[in-house]
C-alpha positions in Angstrom: 3.1 25.2 7.2 6.2 23.6 5.7 7.3 20.1 6.3 10.6 19.7 8.1 12.1 17.7 5.2 14.5 18.2 2.3 14.2 21.8 1.0 13.4 20.4 -2.4 9.8 20.1 -1.2 9.7 23.7 -0.4 11.3 24.6 -3.7 8.4 22.7 -5.4 5.9 24.5 -3.1 4.7 21.3 -1.4 2.6 21.9 1.7 0.8 19.8 4.3 -2.6 19.0 2.9 -5.5 20.9 4.6 -7.2 17.6 5.6 -4.1 16.6 7.5 -3.9 20.0 9.2 -7.5 19.6 10.2 -6.8 16.2 11.8 -3.9 17.6 13.7 -5.8 20.7 14.8 -8.7 18.6 16.1 -6.3 16.3 18.0 -4.5 19.3 19.6 -7.8 20.9 20.5 -8.9 17.7 22.2 -5.8 18.0 24.4 -4.9 14.4 23.7 -1.1 14.4 23.7 -0.9 10.7 23.1 -2.7 11.1 19.8 -1.2 14.4 18.6 1.9 15.5 16.8 3.2 17.3 13.8 5.7 15.8 11.4 6.2 14.6 7.9 4.8 12.4 5.2 6.6 9.5 3.6 5.9 7.3 0.7 6.9 3.7 -0.1 10.3 3.4 -1.7 11.1 1.5 -4.9 14.3 -0.2 -6.1 16.6 -0.2 -9.0 19.7 -2.3 -9.7 23.2 -0.8 -9.7 26.5 -2.4 -10.7 29.3 -3.8 -8.6 32.3 -1.9 -7.6 35.8 -2.9 -6.4 35.9 -1.4 -3.0 32.7 -2.4 -1.1 33.1 -4.5 2.0 30.6 -7.1 0.7 31.2 -6.8 -3.0 31.0 -10.6 -3.6 27.3 -10.9 -4.2 26.1 -11.3 -7.7 22.4 -10.8 -8.4 21.2 -10.0 -11.9 17.5 -9.6 -11.3 16.0 -6.9 -9.1 12.7 -5.0 -9.3 12.5 -1.3 -10.2 9.4 -0.9 -8.2 6.6 -2.8 -6.6 4.5 -2.2 -9.7 7.1 -2.9 -12.4 8.4 -6.2 -13.6 11.9 -7.3 -12.5 14.7 -6.1 -14.8 17.3 -8.6 -16.0 20.7 -7.0 -16.0 23.1 -8.0 -18.8 26.5 -8.4 -17.1 29.2 -7.8 -19.6 32.2 -5.5 -20.0 33.8 -4.1 -23.1 34.6 -0.9 -24.9 31.8 1.7 -24.6 29.6 1.9 -27.7 30.1 5.2 -29.5 26.7 5.5 -31.1 24.6 7.9 -29.2 27.5 8.8 -26.8 28.4 12.1 -28.6 24.8 13.2 -28.6 24.4 12.5 -24.9 27.6 14.3 -24.0 26.5 17.3 -26.1 23.1 17.4 -24.4 24.6 17.2 -20.9 27.3 19.8 -21.8 24.6 22.2 -22.9 22.5 21.9 -19.7 25.7 22.2 -17.5 26.6 25.3 -19.3 23.3 26.8 -18.3 23.9 25.6 -14.8 27.1 27.7 -14.6 30.7 27.2 -13.7 30.0 26.5 -10.0 28.3 23.2 -11.0 29.7 19.8 -11.7 28.6 16.3 -12.8 29.8 12.8 -13.2 28.0 10.0 -15.1 29.3 6.5 -15.3 28.1 3.5 -17.3 28.2 0.5 -15.0 27.5 -2.0 -17.7 30.5 -1.1 -19.8 32.7 0.3 -17.0 33.1 3.6 -18.8 32.8 7.3 -17.9 30.0 8.8 -19.9 30.4 12.4 -18.8 32.6 14.3 -16.4 32.7 18.1 -15.8 34.4 19.5 -12.7 33.6 16.2 -11.2 36.3 16.3 -8.6 35.4 19.6 -7.1 33.8 19.3 -3.6 30.6 21.2 -3.1 27.8 21.1 -0.4 26.1 17.7 -1.0 22.9 18.9 0.8 20.7 15.8 1.4 22.8 13.6 -0.9 24.8 13.4 2.3 22.1 10.9 3.5 23.7 8.4 1.1 26.9 8.5 3.3 24.8 8.3 6.5 22.8 5.4 5.1 25.9 3.4 4.1 27.7 4.1 7.4 24.6 3.0 9.4 24.2 -0.2 7.4 27.9 -0.9 7.8 28.0 -0.4 11.6 24.4 -1.4 12.7 23.3 -3.8 10.0 20.0 -3.7 8.1 18.2 -5.7 10.8 19.1 -3.4 13.7 16.3 -2.1 15.8 16.2 0.8 18.3 14.5 0.2 21.6 12.4 2.3 23.9 11.7 0.9 27.4 9.9 1.5 30.6 11.8 0.6 33.8 10.8 0.9 37.4 12.7 1.9 40.5 10.6 0.6 43.4 8.3 -2.3 44.0 4.7 -3.4 43.3 2.5 -3.5 46.3 -1.1 -4.6 47.0 -3.8 -3.3 44.7 -1.4 -2.8 41.8 0.3 0.2 43.4 3.8 0.8 42.2 5.8 2.5 45.0 8.4 4.5 43.2 9.2 6.0 39.8 8.8 4.8 36.3 11.5 5.7 33.7 10.9 5.9 30.0 14.3 5.3 28.6 14.9 6.3 25.0 17.1 4.5 22.5 17.1 7.2 19.8 14.2 5.8 17.9 12.8 8.5 15.5 9.6 6.5 14.9 8.3 6.2 18.5 5.0 8.0 19.0 1.2 7.7 19.0 -0.7 5.2 16.9 -2.5 8.0 15.0 0.7 9.9 14.3 2.4 6.8 13.0 -0.5 5.9 10.7 -0.3 9.4 9.2 3.4 9.9 9.0 5.3 6.6 9.4 3.2 4.3 7.3 2.2 2.6 10.5 5.8 1.3 10.9 6.8 2.8 14.3 6.2 1.5 17.8 3.5 3.2 19.9 3.0 4.4 23.4 -0.2 2.3 23.6 2.0 -0.8 23.2 4.0 0.2 26.3 0.8 0.8 28.2 -0.5 -2.6 27.4 2.7 -4.2 28.8 2.6 -2.0 32.0 -0.9 -3.1 32.7 0.0 -6.7 32.1 2.6 -6.3 34.9 -0.3 -5.6 37.2 0.4 -1.9 37.8 -2.6 0.3 38.4 -1.2 3.3 40.2 2.3 4.9 40.4 3.1 6.8 43.5 6.1 8.5 42.0 6.6 10.1 38.6 7.1 9.0 35.0 10.5 10.3 34.1 11.9 10.6 30.6 15.5 9.4 30.1 17.1 11.0 27.1 20.6 10.4 28.2 21.7 8.3 25.2 22.3 11.6 23.3 23.6 15.0 24.3 21.3 17.8 25.1 21.7 19.7 21.8 18.3 19.9 20.1 19.3 21.0 16.7 22.0 20.4 14.0 25.3 22.3 13.3 23.6 24.4 10.6 21.4 26.1 13.3 24.2 26.4 15.8 22.6 23.3 17.5 19.5 25.3 18.4 16.1 23.7 17.5 15.5 23.8 13.8 11.8 23.1 13.3 11.6 24.3 9.7 14.1 21.8 8.5 14.0 18.9 11.1 10.3 19.1 11.9 11.1 18.3 15.6 13.8 18.5 18.2 16.7 16.0 18.5 16.9 13.9 21.7 17.8 10.4 22.9 14.0 10.1 23.7 11.5 11.5 21.2 7.8 11.2 20.6 5.9 12.0 17.4 9.0 13.1 15.4 10.6 15.2 18.1 7.5 17.1 19.3 8.1 19.0 22.6 4.9 20.9 23.6 6.9 23.4 25.5 9.0 20.8 27.3 12.2 19.0 26.4 11.4 16.2 24.0 12.2 13.5 26.6 9.9 15.1 29.2 7.2 15.5 26.5 7.5 11.7 25.7 7.1 10.9 29.4 4.1 13.2 29.6 2.5 11.4 26.7 3.1 8.0 28.4 1.5 9.3 31.6 -1.5 10.5 29.7 -1.9 7.3 27.9 -1.6 5.3 31.2 -4.3 7.5 32.8 -6.6 7.0 29.8 -6.2 3.3 30.3 -7.0 3.4 34.1 -3.4 3.5 35.4 -2.9 6.6 37.6 0.4 8.2 36.8 1.9 11.7 36.7 4.9 12.8 34.6 7.9 14.9 35.7 8.6 18.1 33.8 12.3 17.2 34.0 14.2 14.3 32.5 16.5 12.0 34.4 18.8 9.0 34.1 17.4 5.6 34.8 19.0 4.0 37.9 21.1 1.0 37.1 19.0 -1.2 39.5 15.7 -0.3 37.8 13.6 -3.2 36.8 12.6 -3.7 33.1 8.8 -3.6 32.8 8.0 -2.9 29.1 9.8 -2.4 25.8 9.1 -1.6 22.1 11.3 -1.7 19.1 11.6 0.4 16.0 11.3 -1.1 12.5 14.6 -2.6 11.2 17.2 -0.1 9.9 16.3 -1.1 6.3 12.8 0.4 6.9 14.2 3.4 8.8 16.3 4.2 5.8 13.3 4.1 3.5 11.4 6.4 5.8 14.3 8.7 5.7 15.4 8.7 2.1 12.1 8.7 0.2 10.8 12.0 1.8 14.4 13.1 2.6 13.7 13.4 6.3 16.5 15.5 8.0 15.3 14.5 11.5 15.8 10.8 10.8 19.3 11.5 9.4 20.5 13.5 12.4 19.0 11.0 14.8 21.0 8.2 13.0 24.1 10.3 13.1 23.8 10.7 16.9 23.1 6.9 17.2 26.3 6.1 15.4 28.2 8.5 17.7 26.6 7.0 20.8 27.4 3.4 19.8 30.7 3.7 18.0 32.1 7.3 18.6 32.1 7.6 22.4 29.3 10.2 22.6 25.7 10.7 21.4 26.6 13.9 19.6 26.4 15.0 16.0 30.2 15.6 15.9 30.9 12.0 17.2 28.4 10.6 14.6 30.0 12.6 11.8 33.4 11.2 12.7 32.0 7.6 12.6 30.4 8.3 9.1 33.7 9.8 7.8 35.7 6.9 9.2 33.5 4.2 7.6 33.4 6.0 4.2 37.1 6.5 4.3 38.2 3.1 5.6 35.7 0.9 3.6 35.6 2.9 0.3 38.6 5.1 0.2 36.5 8.2 0.0 37.1 11.4 2.0 34.1 13.8 1.8 34.0 16.4 4.6 31.1 15.4 6.9 29.9 17.5 9.8 26.3 16.2 10.2 24.0 13.4 9.1 21.6 15.3 6.9 23.6 17.6 4.7 21.9 20.7 6.1 25.3 22.3 6.8 27.1 24.1 4.0 30.3 22.9 5.6 29.6 19.4 4.4 31.6 18.9 1.2 31.6 16.1 -1.4 32.3 15.8 -5.1 30.1 14.2 -7.8 32.9 11.8 -8.4 33.0 10.7 -4.7 29.2 10.1 -4.7 29.3 8.0 -7.9 32.3 6.1 -6.6 30.3 5.2 -3.5 27.4 4.1 -5.7 29.7 2.0 -7.8 31.3 0.4 -4.8 28.1 -0.8 -3.2 26.4 -2.1 -6.4 25.7 -5.8 -6.2 26.3 -5.9 -2.5 23.7 -6.7 0.2 24.3 -3.1 1.5 23.7 -1.7 -2.0 20.5 -3.7 -2.3 19.1 -2.2 0.9 20.2 1.3 -0.1 18.5 1.1 -3.5 15.3 -0.1 -2.0 15.3 3.0 0.3 15.5 5.5 -2.5 12.5 7.1 -4.3 11.8 6.5 -8.0 12.1 9.5 -10.4 8.8 10.8 -11.5 6.9 8.5 -9.2 7.3 9.2 -5.5 9.1 11.0 -2.7 11.1 14.1 -3.4 11.7 13.1 -7.0 8.0 12.6 -7.8 7.8 15.8 -9.9 11.3 15.4 -11.5 11.7 14.3 -15.1 8.1 13.3 -15.6 7.1 12.3 -19.1 10.7 11.5 -19.9 12.6 8.2 -20.2 13.7 8.7 -16.6 10.2 8.3 -15.1 10.0 5.0 -13.4 13.5 4.0 -14.6 15.8 5.9 -12.3 16.1 6.1 -8.5 17.7 9.1 -7.0 18.5 11.0 -3.9 17.8 14.8 -3.9 19.8 17.4 -2.1 18.7 21.0 -1.9 19.7 24.1 0.0 19.1 27.6 -1.2 20.7 27.8 -4.6 22.1 24.3 -4.2 20.3 21.6 -6.1 21.8 18.1 -6.4 20.5 14.8 -7.7 22.3 11.4 -7.6 21.4 7.8 -8.2 21.0 5.1 -10.8 19.3 4.8 -14.1 18.3 1.9 -16.3 18.6 3.3 -19.8 16.6 2.7 -22.9 19.7 0.8 -24.2 19.6 -1.6 -21.2 22.7 0.1 -19.7 23.0 0.7 -15.9 24.3 4.2 -15.2 25.3 5.9 -11.9 25.2 9.7 -11.9 25.7 12.7 -9.7 24.5 16.2 -10.8 25.5 19.1 -8.5 24.1 22.4 -9.6 25.1 25.4 -7.5 24.0 29.0 -8.3 20.7 28.9 -10.1 17.5 29.1 -8.1 16.2 25.7 -7.1 13.3 25.6 -9.5 15.6 26.4 -12.4 18.2 23.8 -11.4 15.4 21.2 -11.1 14.4 21.8 -14.7 18.0 21.4 -15.8 18.5 18.2 -13.8 15.2 16.8 -15.0 16.3 17.2 -18.6 19.7 15.7 -17.8 18.4 12.6 -16.1 15.9 12.2 -18.9 18.8 12.3 -21.5 20.8 9.8 -19.4 17.9 7.3 -19.1 17.0 7.8 -22.8 20.4 6.9 -24.0 20.5 4.0 -26.5 24.0 3.2 -27.8 22.5 1.2 -30.7 20.6 4.3 -31.9 22.6 7.0 -33.7 
């Protein structure tokens, strides 16, 4: 059973551990919807500094000390500009040129020394190619720009009716979704969300506190924030469980689980079951509906802040999170809770704020119609360095050779523990982009786009290249 994450995990043959499958199977066999679900694993992110650029909206912040990871000491960045040292430069370029030759003519790369403001390596850097999950960098930046790092997404219970004697609620309850990808059961969130997401049991506690002990109507899921398309453009908007690990909806539960229903109706069913297990009689409707404007607010839970959502998305490269955030941007700023509206918002932000114009059709990069160049990706990384937005983004990315989708990349090389990077993989598309702190105390932004070779071959090439980049010491010939 494959995880619905970045295809890099499949290229590396990563499967759900048998112990986890056993837990899920036992929960399903017990028939406890409120404690079941299938989804993804995520790992704590780490951070690495990256230099300032001229085009970021908040490029006025100057911080010179930032940790690489929670286990490493902070790195002090020497801020100076000047001509790039030539010692070691020719060797690095030769090494990168050799690996890119093996990658083939459909590949491109751009490497930029942030400390000396100099291009280190450029090969077909302006050619646009499918970014795959490197696209999530654009989605992350647009989300931070429009929503802010402290933004939270809300899931609420509202009632249309009135509370009578004996705690009887005469009417319906509505579970209104706010597009939160982390809403689910406590057991699921502990396994797959590092315990970060809000739970259905928290809503039940509040409903009981309101004095409700029986509902005469139904519990109805309200997923109207987003459109009814359950998948991304790459699947023709049909459900794409292999890649997303769930179905998209304005109201989801346990990473878009559906149990034969629509995701919103499944979430309402989970709430009804949780209410009954806590001595509140309620039945769920098999259909979703729209909350009446006069419904009374009864309970509410919130997602983790966006800064945490981005970590949960970027470390394991979770496509479901990315598409949910794209629809969130569309719903709030694009006039519709659709992928198309969200993609337009992302494109607008990246174009207006950074002067970059990649072709964006989704939030995850699953579509091969998405197009970006290595130069555009590095320009974005340069622009947000030393900004509050850049700090949040870097903390959301995994550390090479340590965790997330880059845990097995460039191990036992100078890059291990000294680079953070976003992977991007489709069949025969293998990309890697991020920042490195080099052996010579330089800060480097890079984007490696390898098209053509099989993923495992491309990963070997990129692992060598990022190792060469991180090992660069201009003082050593």
